[in-house]
C-alpha positions in Angstrom: -23.3 -6.8 11.7 -22.1 -9.1 8.9 -20.2 -6.3 7.3 -18.4 -5.4 10.5 -17.6 -9.1 11.1 -16.2 -9.5 7.6 -14.1 -6.3 7.9 -12.7 -7.1 11.4 -9.6 -8.8 9.9 -8.9 -5.9 7.6 -8.9 -3.1 10.1 -5.4 -2.0 11.2 -5.5 0.3 14.2 -2.8 3.1 14.4 -0.6 3.4 17.5 2.2 5.8 18.3 5.4 4.3 19.6 4.5 5.9 23.0 1.2 4.0 23.0 3.0 0.7 22.3 5.6 1.3 25.1 2.7 2.2 27.5 1.1 -1.2 26.7 -1.9 0.2 24.9 -1.3 -1.8 21.7 -2.4 -5.5 21.7 -0.1 -8.3 20.7 -0.8 -10.6 17.8 -3.4 -8.2 16.3 -2.9 -6.3 13.0 -1.9 -2.7 13.7 0.1 0.2 12.3 2.9 2.1 14.1 4.2 5.4 12.7 6.9 7.9 13.6 10.4 8.7 12.6 13.0 6.0 11.7 15.5 6.4 14.5 19.0 7.5 13.5 21.6 4.7 13.6 18.9 2.0 14.1 18.7 0.4 10.7 20.4 -3.0 10.6 20.3 -5.1 7.4 20.8 -8.8 7.3 23.8 -10.0 5.2 22.1 -13.1 3.9 18.4 -12.2 3.6 16.0 -9.3 3.0 15.4 -8.9 6.7 15.8 -5.4 8.1 15.6 -4.3 11.7 15.1 -0.7 12.8 13.3 1.4 15.4 10.5 3.9 15.0 10.2 6.7 17.5 7.8 9.6 18.2 10.4 11.0 20.7 8.3 9.8 23.6 8.7 6.1 22.9 10.5 3.7 20.6 9.4 0.5 18.9 11.7 -2.1 17.4 10.5 -3.3 13.9 11.5 -6.3 12.0 10.6 -6.5 8.3 11.5 -9.0 5.6 11.2 -7.6 2.1 12.2 -4.6 -0.1 11.9 -1.3 1.6 10.5 1.8 -0.2 13.1 3.9 -2.1 12.4 6.8 0.3 12.9 4.8 3.5 15.8 6.3 5.4 16.9 7.1 8.9 15.5 10.3 10.2 12.5 10.1 7.9 8.8 9.4 8.5 7.5 5.8 8.2 4.5 3.7 9.0 4.9 0.0 9.6 2.0 -2.4 9.5 2.1 -5.8 11.1 1.6 -7.6 14.4 3.3 -6.8 17.8 5.1 -9.9 19.2 4.9 -10.9 22.8 8.5 -9.4 23.1 7.2 -6.0 21.9 8.8 -6.2 18.4 6.6 -5.2 15.5 6.9 -7.9 12.9 6.0 -5.9 9.9 4.4 -7.1 6.7 4.5 -3.6 5.1 6.5 -0.5 5.5 5.5 2.8 4.0 7.6 5.9 3.7 6.6 9.5 2.9 6.3 9.9 -0.8 7.8 13.4 -1.3 9.6 16.2 0.5 6.3 17.8 1.7 4.1 14.9 2.7 4.0 13.0 6.0 1.2 10.6 6.9 -1.3 12.5 9.1 -1.0 10.0 11.9 2.8 10.4 12.0 2.5 14.2 11.9 0.0 14.2 14.7 2.2 11.9 16.8 5.2 14.1 16.3 3.3 17.3 17.0 2.0 15.8 20.3 5.6 15.0 21.2 6.5 18.7 20.7 8.6 18.1 17.6 8.2 20.4 14.5 7.4 18.6 11.3 8.3 21.6 9.2 11.8 22.3 10.5 15.0 20.3 10.8 14.7 16.8 12.3 17.2 15.0 14.5 20.2 13.9 12.4 20.3 17.2 10.4 17.7 16.1 7.8 14.9 18.5 7.2 11.4 18.1 5.6 
């Protein structure tokens, strides 16, 4: 019981964007949301390291706000997982953003979410980029 109590703050549950849109993800609780970075959604601040973008699984879309340096492989149309807390307004305020690390890898949660949405993870992705 003590181990579970000590670990409760370190457990980040994974949700798909469709789960978040459906209201299954709790607000103000550490969680992860993964999918594809929506084409045309990345907006960088002119005077800070804040970046806003949307993650989609093609069934739902979640707005993400992150302040920091994004991974080199972060790009529109590519897989990403954002960790943080969902605000009352439904925006994921991320503390960490992970991008796939090479041309053949995609986080298992993201691959499963995309496959359940009927999207191929092996072929071309929206926007003309392929895995």
